[in-house]
N, C-alpha and C positions, 0 to 999 in steps of 0.2 A: 319570199321574194319581195324585194324593195327596189324602187327606182330612186337613185340618188343624183341630185343636181349639185355639182361642184362649181364654185365660182372663184375666179381670180379677179378681184375687184381692181379697177383702174379708172382714173379720171379721163384717160385718153383712149384706152383699149380695155375692154372688160371681157375676159375669157370665160367661157362656160363649157362644161363637159357633163354628159349624162352617162351613167353606168347602171346596170341592173345586177343585183345580187341574186343568184340562184343557188341556194345551199352555200357551199364554200367557193363557188365559181363566180367570176366577174365577167360581165358581158358589156362590151362597148355599144352604146346606143347612138350618140351624136356628140359633136363638139363644134365650137366655132368662136367667133369674136363679135362683140358689139363695138364698132369703131366710131368714135365720136370726136377725134382730135381736131377736126376742121370746124367744129361748132363753138359758139360762145359757151362759157362755162355753165350758165344756168340751163341752156338748151341741152348740154351734155347730160346733166342730171336727169332731165325729163326724158331724154332718149334712152338712157340706161334703165330708168324705171320702166318705161314702156317696153323696152326690149326684153328685160327679165320677166315682166308680166306676160308677154307673148310666149316666151319659152315655157313658162309654167302652165299656161293654158293649153299649149300644144302637146306637151309631154306628160303633164299631170304627175310630177315627181312626188314621192312620199316624204322626202327629207331634203334639206339643203345644207351643204357644208360650204363655208366661206373662210377665206384666209383672213387672219387678223391683221391689223395695221402694224407696220414696223416703221420706226422713224429712222430714215436714212440720212442723207446729206442735208435735206431741206425740210424745215418745219412747215413751210407753205405747201409743199407737195404732200406732206403727211395730212395736213388739214383738208386738202382737196380730195385725197384718197378717202378720208373719213366721211366726207360728204357723199362721195360716190357709194361707199359701203352703206350709208344711211338710206340712200335711194333704193339700193338692192334689198336691204333688210325689210323696208316698208313694202316693197313689191311682194316679198315672200310672206310676210305676216298678214298682208291683206288677203292672201289665199289660205290663211290658217295653217301654213307650213311650219314645222319645227325647223329652227335654224341653229346650226352648230358651228362654232368658231374654233379655228386652229391656228396657232402661231407658225410662222414659216419653218422654224427649226424642227418642230414636231412633224410637220408634213415631210420634210426632208428625211428625218429619222425613220419615219414609217415606210418610206419607199427604198431608201438607199442604206439605211442603218447608221447614218451619221448626220448630225444636224448642220453640217457645213458643206453639203454636197453642192456641186455647181449645176447650172441649168442643163448642160449636156448629159450629165449623169441622170438627172431627173427625167429628161425626155427619153433617154434610153430605157430606164426602168419602167416607165409607164407604157411605153411601146411594147416592151417585153411582157409585162404583167397582163395587159389587155389583148395581147397577140394581134397588134395592129400591123398592117402591111406597110404603112408609111408613118413617119414621125409627124404628129400634128404640129401646127404652128405654135410658137412659144407660149402665148397667153392661153390658148386652148389646152395645150399640154399641161400647163400649170394648174388649170381648173380640173382636169382629169386627175392630177396628183392629189388635189384637195379631196376629191370624191373617194379615191382609193384610200387615202389616209383615214377618212371618216369610217369607211367600212372596216378597216383593220382595227381602229380604235374602239369602235362599238363592239366588234367581235371579242376583243380582249376584255373589255368591261363585262360583257355577258359571261365569259368564262370565269372571271373573278367572282361575279355575283353567284354563279353556280357553285363554285367552291365554297364561298361563304355560306350559301344556303344549305349545302350538305353538312357543313360543320355545325351550323345552327340546329339542323334537324337531329344530328347525332347528340348534341348537347341536350336538346329537349327530351330525347329518348332516355338519356342517362338520368335526367332529373326525374322522369316519371318512374323509374325503377326504384 
């Protein structure tokens, strides 16, 4: 059993979502947004840092998954997003939490099966996967998608390691003979 905190970083709205893994099942715990658009930029970073720190203290997640930066139309926006991600990552590492990063296309592929899925497809899938009664708001939904992507990715890596481990054991057994 693990509690995963997914984060959709933003310099105006930062989404978060918490899910629990129980065997092969995923359970929704909480989600929401840290809204900072009305603040001066430096105050936004401080509020994001404090908000993420508070979420970590309240829920005590085991791991954190965060979306990587993508450079869209504006380099200035990408730089601000990078600074927000830095505040988030420091809040996590201050609590000694492992942080995993995923590019947007990998998150989309993990949930929808294609790397160019749109927001409505992502919201529909996360609502379905977590058996939610209503669709979470956009940034919170994105954060839940990051958390689900992390669980799927880590599960796949563990299966691969298991296969490699069994191959290695067979090889070692053959060498002993």
